[in-house]
N, C-alpha and C positions, 0 to 999 in steps of 0.2 A: 430224893427230897433235897439233898444238898445242891444238885445241879439246877433244880427248879428255882431254888432261892437265889442262886448265883445269877441266873438269867433275869430274875425279877429285879435284882439289885442293879444289874447292868442296864436294864431298860429304864429304870428310874434315873440312873446317872446320865444316860444319853438324853433323856427328856429334860433334865436339869440344865445340861449343857446347851440344849437347843434354846431354852428360855433366855440364856445369857448371850445369845447371838445377836445379830443386827436388829431383830425384831424388838428386842428389849434394849432401849437406848438410854436408860436412866444413867448409865455410867459412861456414856460416850463423851469424849473419845478415850480409848484405852491405849492408843499408840499415836505416832505422828500422822498428821494430816497433810496431804500433798495438794498444793494449789497449782494446777496446770495453767500456764499462760501460753496461749497458742500464737504467740508473737516473740520476736527476738528480744534478747536481754538488752537493757539500756533504753528502750522506748518508754513512752508515757505509761502504757499499760503495765509494763514490767516494774516501773518505779512505784506505781500505786500498789501493785501486788506485793512488793517486798515490804513496803510500809504497813500494809494491811496484815501481812503474815506476822510481823513483829508484834502488832497489837493483839491479833487473835491468839498468838501463843500465850500471852498473859491471861486472856479470857478463858481459854480452853484448858490450860494447865498441861498441854502437850505441845511438842514442837510442830510448827506449821512451816512446811518447806515449799519453796517455789521451784517449779519444774518447767523450764521454757521448752516448748515444742512448736517452733515456728514452721511455716510452710503453707503454700496454697491459700493465701488470704485467710488464715486462721482455721482452715478446714481440717488439717492433720491433727492438731491438738484437740479441737472440738470433738472430732470423731473418736479419739482415744478416750475421752471422758464419757462420751455416749455409750461406749462399749465396755466401760469399766464396771466392776462389781458395785451394786447399789448399796453400799454400806456407809457412805459418808466420808470415807477416807481419801477419795479422789474427787476433787472439786475444781471447777473451772472458773477462772477470772476471764470473762468474755466481753466482747463489744457487741454493739448493735449488729455489726456486719456478720460476725460469726454465729450469733444466736438468732438473727432474724433475716436480714436482707440478702444473705447468700442464697436463700431459698429462691429468690426471684432472679438473681444474677447468673446462677449456674444452671445448666440444663439438668445435670445430675449431681446429687450430693450423696456421700456414703452414709449419711445420717439424716433423720427427720427430727428437727429440734422440738417439735410439738409432741412427738411420740417417744423419743428416746432421752430427752433431757427434762429435768425437773427444775423449775425456777425457785431460787432461794431469796434473793434480794437484789435490788438495784443499789449499787454503791454510790454512784455519782453520775451527773450528766455534764456534757461538755458543749455548751452553746457555741455557735459560730457567728461571726460578724460579717455583715455585708460591707465590703470595703471598696473605696474608689481612690484613685491617686489624689494627693492633696491639691494638685493643679486642676483637677476637674471642676467644672461648674456645678456639678451635682451636689446638692446639700441634703437631700432626703430621698426616700424611696419613690415618692411621686415624681420628683425631678428625673430620676433614672428611668422610670417608666415612660415619661414624655420624651426623653432623649432617644431611647431605644425605638420608640414608635415613629418619631419624627425623622430620624435619619434613614435615608433610603438604603444605606448599606448596613444599618443596624449597628451592632457592636460585637465585641468578643468577651467571653467569660472564661476564666481559667479554673482548673481543678487539679488535684493531685492524682487523677486517674479515673478511668471509666468506672462508673458505678459508685463513685464517692458522692457524698452529699452535695458538694459544689456543682458537680456535673448534673445531678438529678434536679437540683433547685434551678439551675440555669435553663434546663429543658422545660421545666414547669413555667418559668417566666416567659420563655419564648412562645409557648402555647397559649397561656392565659392572657398575656399582653398582646398577642398577635404581632410579635416583633421578630425581626431577623437577628438572632443572636448565635454567634458561632462559638462552639465549645473548643477550647484549647487544653489538651491534657499535658501535664508535666510529670516528671519523675520525682515527686515530692513537693512539699509545701514551700520550702525555702526558695527554689528557683522561680516558682509561680509568683511569690510575693515580690521578688526582685524585679520581675518583668512588669508587675503592676506598678511598682514605684517608678520604673523607667517609662511608663506610659504605653507599653506594648499591649496592655489589656485595658478594657473599659472598666471592668469591675470583677470582683470575685468574692468568695466566702473564705474566711480564714479563722484560725483558732486564736484565742486570746493570748496564749503563751507565745505563739510565733509572731503575731502581728503587733503586740503592744509596744515593742521598741520602736517600730516605724510610726506608730501613733504618737508616742511621746516625742519622737524626733521631728514631728510635723511633716512626715513624708506620705502618710496615708490618712484617710478620713473614714471613720466607722459611722455608717448612717442608720444601721438597724442591727438587731441581734435576734437570733432564733430562740425558740423556747417560750416559756410561760412568764418569765420575769426578767427584770434587768439584772445585770451583773454588778455586785458590790464594787468590783474594780473599775467599772465603767458606768457609773450612775447616770451619766448624761446621754447614754446611747439607748434609744427606745427599742422596745420589742417591735416586731413587724406589726402585731395587732395594734399597738399604740400608734404606729405610723400610718394606720389606716388599711393595712393589708392583713386581714384575719384568716387567710386561707390555712387550712390545717397543715398544708405542706410546709408552711413557715413555722409551725409549732414544733416540728421535729427537731430534736437534738440527739446526738449520739450519746449513748450511755455505757457505763461500765457496770457489770453485774456478776453475780455468783450463780452457778448452775451445777447440778449434780446429775448422775445417771437416774433416769426414770425408775421409780420403784424404791428409791431411798426412803426409809421409814420417816413418817411425819415428825416423830419426836426428834430424830437426828436433824432433819431440815430445820426444825424450830430452834435447835441448839446452835446450829451454824448461823442462822438468821440473827439470833440474839447476840452472839459473839461479834458478828460483823457490824451490827447496829451500834454496839458499844465501842467498837474500834473506830467507826466512822465519826462518832461524836468526840473522839479524843482530840486534844489540842494539837497533837503532832500531825494527825491526818487532816484536820481542818486546815492547818497551815499549808500542808502539802497540796491540797486541792486548790487553795487560793493561788499558790505559785503556778500551778498548771492550768489555771483558768477553768476549773471545774466547780460544780455546785454539789455539795454532799446531799445524798438522798437517804439511804438506809431504810428502804421500804420493807414492809412485811411481804411474805410470799404471796398473799392474796392481792395486795396492792400492786405488786410486780405483775401478776397475772392479768389484772385489769388494765394496767398500762400497756402491757404487751399486746393484748387483744385489741386495744384501741389504736395502737400504732400500726399493727399488721396491715390493714387495708390501705393506709396512707402510703406506707413504704412500697407496697405492691403497685399502687397507682403511679408513684413517682418513677419507679423502675420501668414500668410499661411505657409511660410517656417518653422517657429518655431513649428507649430502645437499647439500653445497655445490656450486653451479654458478655460473660467471661468464660474462658475455657477451664 
């Protein structure tokens, strides 16, 4: 009889412990949460992640630690999160590239973002400006289109690498405008912008944070911006749609987002989403976004999923038109 009672008690205890596991997320988190950044320390993504971690620590009541795992265009860190335990303690701060466009750029990926990763929230978006040298006669997008069509030799467009948005957008312009536009790839945005200032490029797309000094110094001109709305820092720069070019390809803006391993309990996802939304609304992060030329978002998981599904076919088409492939 004693043995039977002992086993009954043991069974009840195990059942109770099971209820306290990941499936029961009322007390999440019970320990430190790790934010995996699949890029090197010191970059824009890392800067935002560290500011976010500081704010989330206050919201969650547990340490939130940043773990940089750079390599292979964000693939290594993203794969580590995709293969992690779905308990909410391993979270990724990813970009559009690592969570979406790598699917189309690489022949093989070690993870499937739609099957192995769960979407939590979009943190912020980073619109890009269409830029021309200040010495250019081009004043707006229609001027640029006419110039690219009229010139027998066309023009050239810079990017910071094959598969980047500037490369994809330039390819879309060449096809949709029926213009001869040569893509010139650089090892980074800084040398690309320097060549644009020097007149070696006809135009390019650049980030607000990198190009604003050139704009303020009168060396470059911004004639349009991607995304759905104007930037507060650049209120006089119209969106492509406002400039008369409403192609969905120009609506695209890179975003920063949180993702977790697929199968993470919904209650845990909701807690992470809530903490991130509160962090994104904090004055410290709002200021950080402004300095980096980003627009805060803080979407719900459902909104993120809707945005993701809407962006998917547009990015797929952009990559296909460009012919970009990465090893």
